[in-house]
C-alpha positions in Angstrom: 5.2 19.9 -6.3 5.3 19.4 -2.5 7.8 16.5 -2.0 8.6 15.0 1.3 11.7 12.8 1.6 11.8 10.5 4.7 15.1 8.9 5.8 16.3 7.0 8.9 19.8 6.0 7.9 21.1 9.4 6.9 24.8 8.9 7.4 25.7 7.0 4.3 25.0 7.1 0.6 21.2 7.2 0.9 21.6 10.3 3.0 23.7 11.9 0.2 21.0 11.0 -2.3 18.4 12.8 -0.2 20.6 15.9 0.1 21.1 15.9 -3.7 17.5 15.4 -4.6 16.4 18.1 -2.1 18.9 20.6 -3.6 17.9 19.9 -7.2 14.2 19.9 -6.3 14.5 23.4 -4.7 16.4 24.5 -7.8 13.4 23.8 -10.1 10.9 25.4 -7.7 9.5 22.4 -5.8 8.5 22.7 -2.1 10.8 20.2 -0.3 10.5 18.8 3.2 13.0 16.3 4.7 11.9 14.2 7.7 14.9 12.5 9.4 15.8 10.4 12.4 17.8 12.4 14.9 19.7 9.4 16.2 21.1 8.5 12.7 21.7 12.0 11.3 25.4 13.1 10.8 26.6 16.7 11.2 27.4 16.8 7.5 23.9 15.7 6.5 22.2 18.2 8.7 24.7 20.9 7.7 24.1 20.4 4.0 20.3 20.5 4.4 20.3 23.4 6.9 22.2 25.6 4.4 19.4 25.2 1.7 17.1 28.3 1.7 13.4 27.3 1.7 13.9 23.7 2.7 11.8 22.4 5.7 13.8 20.1 8.0 11.7 18.0 10.4 13.0 15.6 13.1 11.1 12.5 14.2 11.7 9.2 15.9 12.8 6.2 13.8 14.9 3.3 15.1 16.7 0.7 13.0 15.8 -2.3 15.1 12.4 -3.9 14.5 10.1 -3.7 17.6 6.8 -2.5 19.1 8.3 1.0 19.1 7.7 1.0 15.3 3.9 1.5 15.9 4.7 4.6 17.9 7.2 5.8 15.3 4.6 5.3 12.5 2.1 7.3 14.5 4.6 10.2 15.0 5.4 10.2 11.3 1.8 10.3 10.4 1.4 13.4 12.6 4.4 15.1 11.0 2.9 14.4 7.5 -0.5 15.5 8.6 0.9 18.9 9.5 2.4 19.3 6.0 -0.7 18.7 3.9 -1.3 18.9 1.0 1.5 16.6 -0.1 2.1 15.5 -3.7 4.9 13.0 -3.1 5.9 11.0 0.0 9.3 9.4 -0.8 10.7 6.9 1.8 14.4 6.0 1.6 16.0 2.7 2.8 14.2 -0.1 4.7 13.0 1.4 8.0 12.0 4.8 6.7 10.6 3.2 3.6 8.4 0.9 5.7 7.1 3.7 8.0 6.5 6.0 5.1 4.4 3.5 3.3 2.4 2.6 6.3 1.8 6.3 7.3 1.2 7.2 3.7 -1.9 5.0 3.6 -3.7 7.9 5.3 -2.8 10.3 2.4 -4.5 8.6 -0.6 -4.0 11.6 -2.9 -0.2 11.7 -2.4 2.1 9.6 -4.6 3.9 7.1 -2.4 7.5 6.2 -3.6 10.0 3.9 -2.0 13.8 3.7 -2.8 15.4 0.7 -0.9 19.0 1.7 -1.6 19.6 -2.1 -1.4 16.9 -4.4 -0.2 17.7 -6.1 3.1 16.8 -9.4 1.3 19.9 -8.9 -0.9 22.0 -9.8 2.2 23.1 -13.5 2.5 21.2 -13.4 5.8 18.1 -11.8 4.3 15.4 -14.4 4.9 12.0 -15.1 3.6 10.4 -13.2 6.4 11.8 -9.8 5.2 11.0 -10.8 1.6 7.4 -11.4 2.6 7.3 -8.0 4.4 8.7 -6.2 1.4 6.2 -7.8 -0.9 3.3 -6.8 1.4 4.5 -3.3 1.8 5.0 -2.9 -2.0 1.2 -2.9 -2.2 1.1 0.2 0.0 3.0 2.4 -2.5 2.7 3.6 -6.1 6.3 3.3 -7.2 9.6 1.6 -6.2 12.8 3.1 -7.5 15.6 0.7 -8.0 19.0 2.4 -8.2 20.5 -0.4 -10.4 19.4 -3.1 -12.8 20.7 -5.6 -10.3 18.4 -4.2 -7.6 15.4 -4.3 -10.0 16.1 -7.9 -10.9 16.1 -8.8 -7.3 12.8 -7.0 -6.6 11.1 -8.8 -9.5 12.6 -12.3 -9.2 13.4 -12.8 -5.5 10.7 -10.7 -3.8 8.0 -10.9 -6.5 7.1 -7.2 -6.6 4.7 -6.2 -9.4 6.9 -5.1 -12.3 4.6 -2.2 -13.2 5.6 -0.5 -9.9 9.4 -0.9 -10.3 11.5 1.7 -12.3 15.3 2.1 -12.5 16.8 5.5 -11.8 20.5 5.2 -11.3 22.3 7.1 -8.5 24.2 10.3 -9.4 26.6 12.8 -7.8 27.4 16.4 -8.0 30.6 16.6 -10.1 32.3 19.5 -8.4 33.7 20.0 -4.9 36.3 17.2 -5.0 39.9 17.8 -3.9 42.6 17.1 -6.4 45.1 14.2 -6.1 47.9 16.1 -4.4 45.6 17.8 -1.9 44.0 14.5 -1.1 47.4 12.8 -0.7 48.5 15.5 1.8 45.2 15.0 3.7 46.0 11.2 4.0 49.7 11.6 4.5 50.9 9.7 1.5 53.6 10.5 -1.0 52.7 11.0 -4.7 54.8 8.0 -5.7 53.1 5.5 -3.4 50.5 3.1 -4.8 47.5 3.7 -2.6 44.3 1.6 -2.6 41.3 3.0 -0.7 38.2 1.9 1.0 35.4 4.3 2.0 32.4 3.1 4.0 31.0 2.0 7.2 32.8 -0.8 9.0 30.0 -3.3 9.5 29.0 -6.8 8.2 27.3 -5.7 5.0 30.5 -4.1 3.7 32.6 -7.2 4.8 35.8 -5.2 5.5 37.5 -8.4 6.7 37.3 -9.7 3.1 38.9 -6.5 2.1 41.9 -7.1 4.4 42.3 -10.7 3.2 42.2 -9.6 -0.5 44.7 -6.9 0.1 47.0 -9.3 2.0 47.0 -11.7 -1.0 47.8 -8.9 -3.4 50.4 -7.4 -1.1 52.3 -10.6 -0.7 52.5 -11.2 -4.4 53.4 -7.7 -5.4 56.0 -7.3 -2.6 58.0 -10.0 -4.2 58.1 -7.8 -7.4 59.3 -4.8 -5.4 56.0 -3.0 -5.2 54.9 -2.0 -1.7 51.1 -1.4 -1.7 49.3 0.8 0.7 45.7 0.5 1.9 43.7 3.4 3.3 40.6 2.5 5.2 38.3 5.5 5.6 35.2 5.0 7.8 34.1 3.8 11.2 31.8 1.3 12.7 31.3 -1.7 15.0 34.0 -3.8 13.2 36.8 -1.3 13.5 38.5 -3.1 16.5 38.3 -6.4 14.8 39.8 -4.9 11.6 42.7 -3.3 13.5 43.4 -6.6 15.3 43.4 -8.5 12.0 45.8 -5.9 10.5 48.3 -6.6 13.3 47.8 -10.4 13.1 48.5 -10.3 9.3 51.6 -8.2 9.8 50.2 -5.3 7.7 50.6 -2.5 10.2 53.2 -0.8 7.9 50.9 -1.0 4.9 47.3 -0.5 6.1 46.0 2.5 8.0 42.6 3.2 9.5 41.6 6.9 9.3 38.1 6.9 10.8 35.5 9.1 9.3 36.5 11.7 6.7 34.7 13.5 3.9 35.1 11.2 0.9 35.3 14.2 -1.5 38.4 15.4 0.4 40.4 12.2 0.0 39.1 9.9 -2.8 41.2 11.5 -5.5 44.3 10.4 -3.5 43.6 6.7 -4.3 45.1 4.8 -7.2 42.1 2.5 -6.9 38.9 2.2 -4.9 38.1 -1.2 -3.3 34.6 -2.5 -2.5 34.3 -5.8 -0.6 30.6 -5.7 0.1 28.2 -8.7 0.3 25.5 -6.6 -1.3 24.7 -3.1 -2.4 22.1 -1.1 -4.3 24.5 1.3 -6.1 27.2 2.7 -3.8 27.5 6.5 -4.0 31.3 6.0 -3.4 31.5 4.3 -6.9 30.3 7.6 -8.5 32.6 9.7 -6.3 35.5 7.5 -7.5 34.4 8.0 -11.2 34.0 11.8 -10.6 37.6 11.8 -9.4 38.9 9.6 -12.2 39.7 6.7 -9.8 39.3 3.1 -11.1 37.0 0.7 -9.1 37.7 -2.9 -8.0 34.7 -4.5 -6.6 32.8 -7.7 -5.7 29.8 -8.3 -8.1 27.3 -6.1 -6.2 24.5 -3.9 -7.3 25.8 -0.9 -9.3 29.0 -2.7 -10.4 27.7 -3.4 -13.9 26.7 0.3 -14.3 29.8 1.9 -12.8 32.5 -0.6 -14.0 33.1 -1.1 -17.6 35.5 -4.1 -17.4 39.1 -3.1 -18.1 38.1 0.5 -18.9 36.8 2.0 -15.6 37.9 -0.8 -13.3 37.5 -4.6 -12.6 34.7 -6.7 -11.2 35.7 -9.9 -9.2 34.3 -13.2 -10.5 32.8 -13.9 -7.1 32.7 -12.9 -3.4 35.8 -14.7 -2.1 38.9 -12.8 -1.0 40.9 -14.6 -3.6 38.7 -13.5 -6.5 38.8 -9.9 -5.3 42.6 -10.1 -5.0 42.8 -11.3 -8.6 40.6 -8.4 -9.8 42.9 -6.1 -7.8 46.0 -7.5 -9.5 44.6 -6.7 -12.9 44.6 -3.0 -11.9 48.1 -3.2 -10.3 49.8 -4.6 -13.3 48.6 -1.9 -15.7 51.5 0.1 -17.3 51.5 3.9 -17.2 50.0 4.2 -20.7 47.2 1.9 -19.8 46.5 3.8 -16.6 46.4 7.1 -18.5 43.9 5.6 -21.0 41.8 4.3 -18.1 41.7 7.7 -16.5 40.3 9.2 -19.7 37.7 6.5 -20.0 36.6 7.0 -16.4 36.2 10.7 -16.9 34.0 10.1 -19.9 31.9 7.4 -18.2 31.4 9.7 -15.2 29.3 12.0 -17.3 26.4 9.4 -17.3 25.9 10.0 -13.5 25.6 13.7 -13.1 23.1 14.4 -10.4 21.3 17.1 -12.4 20.2 14.5 -15.0 19.4 11.9 -12.3 17.2 14.3 -10.3 15.4 15.3 -13.5 14.7 11.6 -14.3 13.3 11.2 -10.7 11.0 14.1 -11.1 9.7 12.8 -14.5 9.1 9.4 -12.8 7.0 11.2 -10.1 4.9 12.8 -12.8 4.5 9.6 -14.8 3.4 7.5 -11.8 1.2 10.4 -10.5 -0.6 10.5 -13.9 -1.1 6.8 -13.8 -2.4 7.0 -10.3 -4.9 9.7 -11.3 -6.0 7.7 -14.3 -6.6 4.6 -12.1 -8.5 6.7 -9.5 -10.8 8.0 -12.2 -11.5 4.5 -13.5 -12.3 3.4 -10.0 -14.7 6.3 -9.5 -16.5 5.5 -12.8 -16.6 1.8 -11.8 -18.0 2.6 -8.3 -20.6 5.0 -9.9 -21.7 2.2 -12.3 -22.0 -0.3 -9.5 -24.1 2.1 -7.4 -26.3 2.8 -10.4 -26.8 -1.0 -10.9 -27.7 -1.5 -7.3 -30.2 1.4 -7.4 -31.8 -0.1 -10.5 -32.1 -3.5 -8.8 -33.5 -2.0 -5.6 -36.1 0.0 -7.5 
């Protein structure tokens, strides 16, 4: 198959999904093209794809903000796709690339059009009816929508009203090798092995709600400090809220306990955590959850998409009852109070659970989905041709 992946926001988890799907597609003999937005591509994303023999890497213009420039960007994307014909699959990832891919894909009727939102924008507390209306309209311009968690599928069906026949769930996955061990990761972060280190990995922007993270940690830190345990929090990532976060850390008197590291390769440091924290308002299925599982690190998270799949309560981590800082702190305390035997058991349970999310199996499921929806599309097209033929025949008979 000739598969074209299209992505605008290539710096986060969705970018890693594209990298993994491209690598696995090449491994089974598919012809893979990746079209990306130069302004959002990170060196690690481009480096990973550039090292894959046989992969076609194409740059185009896509901008996150909605505006009249989207018409120009859609035209440019159409021209890129036109040069690559014939195409079997056009697969758009995340909101902006997904929208442009579906619009441009209308001019390629034989190609299967697939969209993976990696968290619908309508899952945001600020996601209004307008974006829901747009998503519903655009859903008619594609053949399949891949939800990366059951939570995301439920949202697509119940809150947006997308045709359930078009929505399928394929969970995210990760490559299980290439992770640093605990001691190496600790050295990279500058922590001693006997320190209890909680970690956050992600972009510092409103969706991730890192200020909730600081508040939850402050609650837990205050309570555990009275018991003689001095917690540490490592914040790995960068973004527009970094200055506000650093100011909040100072105001809360946490400068000795919380450190901001900026961007780092998550595979180099995640094994150095005693627990991964997620404070997001919404997610599809964070790749960092799977990286934590692959490194045998428990997860403490708000009840976002992917939490129910990644976190088996009390076995691989804990899910907060709600989205408040207090509820996240309570979930965090459940992890902190575990004794050494309970931690060891949890480590073994995490390693076992991680096997469900191996990228090789996930990529194979995605390819099977392509084939299933393509077969359905071909069947519908044949029925349409027969129907049109019958109608033309009826008209001829009447005219004669």
